[in-house]
N, C-alpha and C positions, 0 to 999 in steps of 0.2 A: 323221577316222579312216578307214582303208582296210578295206573289208569284202570286197574282191575274193577274198581267200583263204578265205572261209567256204564250207565244204562240209558241209552238215548235213541234219537231218531234223526234222520235227515228230514228236512222240511222244505217243501215248495208250496207256496200259497195256491189256493184253488182258482184264483181269478185269472191266471195267465198261462200261456203255453211255453214260455221260455223264461230263463232267469232275467233276460233283458226286460221283458214286459213286467215281470213281478217287481223289479226295482224301479223302473221308469215310472210306473203307475203305483207305487208303493201305497198300500192300504193298511195302516196300522190297526184299525179296528178289526179287520178280518184276520190279520196275523195273530192278534191277541186272542180272538175268539177260537181260532183253530188250535193254537198252542194250549190254550186253557182246556179245550176238549181232551187233548192228549194227556194233560196232567190229571184230569178227572178220571179218565179211563185207566191210566197207568201211573199210579202214585209214586213208583220208584223212578220215573222219568226224570233225569237230572241233567241231561246235556242235549243240545240241539246243534246240528250242523247246517249252517246257512250256505247256500251256493250264491256267491256274489256275482256282480256283472260289471266288468270294466267298461262295456259298451254303454250301459246306463250312466256310469260315472262320467263318461266323456260328454254326454248330452248336457249335464248340469252337475259339475263336481261338488259344488257347495250343497246342493239338495241331496245328492247321494250320501255324502258324509253325514249330513243331518239325519237322513232316513236310517242309515246304518246305526247311528247312535240310538234312535228310537227303537230299533229292533233289539238292541242290547238291553235297553231299559225294560222292554216287554218281557224278555227272557228272565231278567233279574227279578222282576216282580213275581214271576212264577217259580223262582228257585232253580233256574236253569243256567248252567254254564254254556258258553257258545264256542263252537269251532267254526270260524269263518274260512270258507274255501275260496281263495282269491281268484283262481282261474279254473276253467274247465276244458278238458281235451277229449271227453267222451262225446261222440256224435251218433245221431240216429238217422237212418236213411229216409224215414218217412216224416218224423216230427222232431227236427233237430232242436237241441236246447241252446245252441250258440256257444260262443267262447273263443278258444284259440285254435288256429288251423296251422298246417305245415307252413303256409306262406309267411307266417309271422316270424319264423326263425331260419329262413334260407337267404343269407346275405348276398349270395351270388346271383340270385334269380328273381327275388320278389320286390314289389313296390311297397309292401306293407310291413316293413321291418319293425320289430318291437321297439328298438332304440329311437326310432323316428315317429313312433305312434303312441307316445304317452303312457306306455306301460310303467315306466319308472315313476312318473309323477303320480299315477294311480296308487302304486305301492307306498310311496313316501307320504302322500296326503292321508291315506287310510291308516297306516300303521303308526305314524307319528302322533295321530290324535288319540291313540290308545296304548301308549307305552305304560307298562305297569298297571294295566287295567285288569283286575282280577276277575272280571266277568268273562274274559276270554281265556279259554283253557289252553289253546295252542293255535298257531297259524298253520293252516293247510295250504301249501303253495298251489297245488293243482290236483284236480280230480282226474285220475286215470290217464296220465301222460303215456307217450309211446302207443297211441291208439291205432295200432296196426294189428293184423291178425297174429303176427309174431315179429320180433325184431329182425329175423332173417328175411322177412318179406320186403324190406326197404334197404336202401343203400346205407352204407356206413356213414356217409356224409350227412344224410338226413337225421339219422339217429344221434350222431354226435352233436349236431347243431341243436337238436331238441334238448339234449343233456346240458349243453352249455347255456341254453336259455333258462332251464330250471336252476342251474347253479347261479346264474346272474340274479335271478329273482330271489333265491335264498340269500345271496350276499347283500342285496338291497334291503331285505327285511332285517337282516342282522345288523346292518349299518345304522338302522333307526332304532331297533329294539334289541338290546343286547341280552335280554333275559328270557323272553318268552320262548318256549319250545317251538320248533319248526318241524314239519313233516311233509310228505308227499304221498297222496293216496294212490297206490299203484294198482294198475289194471289186473283183474283176477286171472285172466287167461295166460299171463306170462309166468305164473308159477314162481318157484324159488329164484329162477334166473332174474325175473323182474325185481324181486325184493332185494337181491344181492346188488343189482345194478344201482338201485336208488339209495341204498343204505348210507353212502358217504354224505349225502345231502341232508340227512335227517337226524334230529335229536330223538325223535320217537318214530317208530316204524308203523305206518298206517296201511292196513291191508283190507281187501274186499273179498273175503272167502265165501263166495256164493256156491252153494251146492246146487248144481243144475241137473243132476242125474235123477233116476227114478228112485222113489223113496224105498222100494223093496229090492233094489239092486245091490247085493252084497259087495260085489267088486267095486262098483262106483263109490259106495260109501267108504270102503276101506281106503281107496285112493284119496278121497276128500279128507278123511280123518288123518291120514299120513301127512298131507300138505299142511293142515292146521298145526299138527305136532311139530313138524319141521320148522315152520315159521316161528313157533314159540321157542324152539331150541336155538334157532339162529339169533333171535333177539337176546337170549341169555348169553350166547357166545360173544355177541357184540357189546354186551352190557348196555343195551338200550331197551327202553320199554316198548311194548307193542300194543296197538289199539286197533280194533276193527271199526272202520268208519263207514262201511256199507256191508250189508249181508241180507239174506233171506230172499230167495228166488220167488217169483210171483206166479200167479194164475188167476184166470177169471173165475175159477171155481173156489169158493170160500173154503171148503173143506180141504181141498188139495193144497191150497196156499197155507192153511193153518198147519198142515203136516210138515211142509217145508220149514216153517218157522220153528216148530217144536224140535225137529231133528237138528237143524242148524244150531239153535241156541243150546241144545244139550251138548253138542260137541264143543262149542266155545266155552261153556261153563266148565266142562271137564278139564279144559286147558287153562282155566282161570283167566280168561280174557274179558276185558271190558268191550262193549260193543254199542254201535249206533246202527239200528236196522234201517232199511230203506223200504218205505218211507212213511211218515206219520199220516198224511192226509191226502184224500182224493184231490187231484189237480189235473189241469189240462196239459201239464208237462208230460212228456213221453213216459209211458210205462206206469202211470199213476191214475189211470181212468179206464172206463169201459168203452165199447165201440161207439156209443152215441156221442162221445166227446172227442173223437178223433181217432187216427190210426192206432191200432194196438199191435205192438211188436212181439217178438219171441217171448219176453218174460211175462206177458199178460199184464195183470194189474198188481202192483206191489204196495198199494196203499193199505194202511191198517184201518183208517176211518173213512166211511162212505161219504158221498157228496152231501147227503142230508144230515150229516153229523152223527149218525149211528155208527156203532162199532161193527166191523165185519164179523160174521159168525166164527167163533172159535179163536179169534185173534187176541182174546184176553190171556191166551197161553203165555204171552210175553211176561205176564206178572209172576210166572212160576220161576223166573230166572233172575 
């Protein structure tokens, strides 16, 4: 399948600070309003990545499945395909988004093992309701697994158990849906080693090539451009498509952020990669707001649309790609 046409956004609604809140208290009117703003500002916007919440599902499985269906209908009305991200392994020290932790896949040590904690039921209920649903572009198993500074920082046992957990989730999805492509959105700091590690689990390679250096630093830019090119070459060597499911580093300064967007998308366009930038709308979720709405981490603010619905200055540069 060809993903080079994808021009999209990650989306977290404005009303919550975690994916759990956003789905437990799902507000379709706000979701539609904010996605419609995105479509108005960015006419080529054609794909949205939703971060789902297994914790919200556990509170009320029937309601969660219904709300997910509503979210698909909203996207479809706006001409958007959906990439559902089933689990999250990215964690923030000040404003955590929730999701899966090491405890979920350590069978020798933990009381919260995934096989005893309804992860399988969550997968089966959700995926079985949407087999052959052409509103869904692909299933993203997990956002940024192996969330350690590097694989070498943790024991082989932990890393192997996480890989086995991902493989089990992949097998569960495939047992229910034999046709829809599956991928895993790999953490950007693991470089090519991370992409190579996750490749056997993927029908499509999902990467997060954030450029985090200085815009005018030639050496840092060269290193980034080499990584993007190597990722593209690896996908061709594996005969698997590649798609960027997060990118564009942030800043509280609109001008600086717009420079990051411009440079990053130039590099991706040169490599003929489809992309979903992070993220569409101002939100109380980490890294998508200003200081008045909670702690601000290293990336600053990665939102394209302000809290009042206006477009951040310079962020219409997205339309050039």
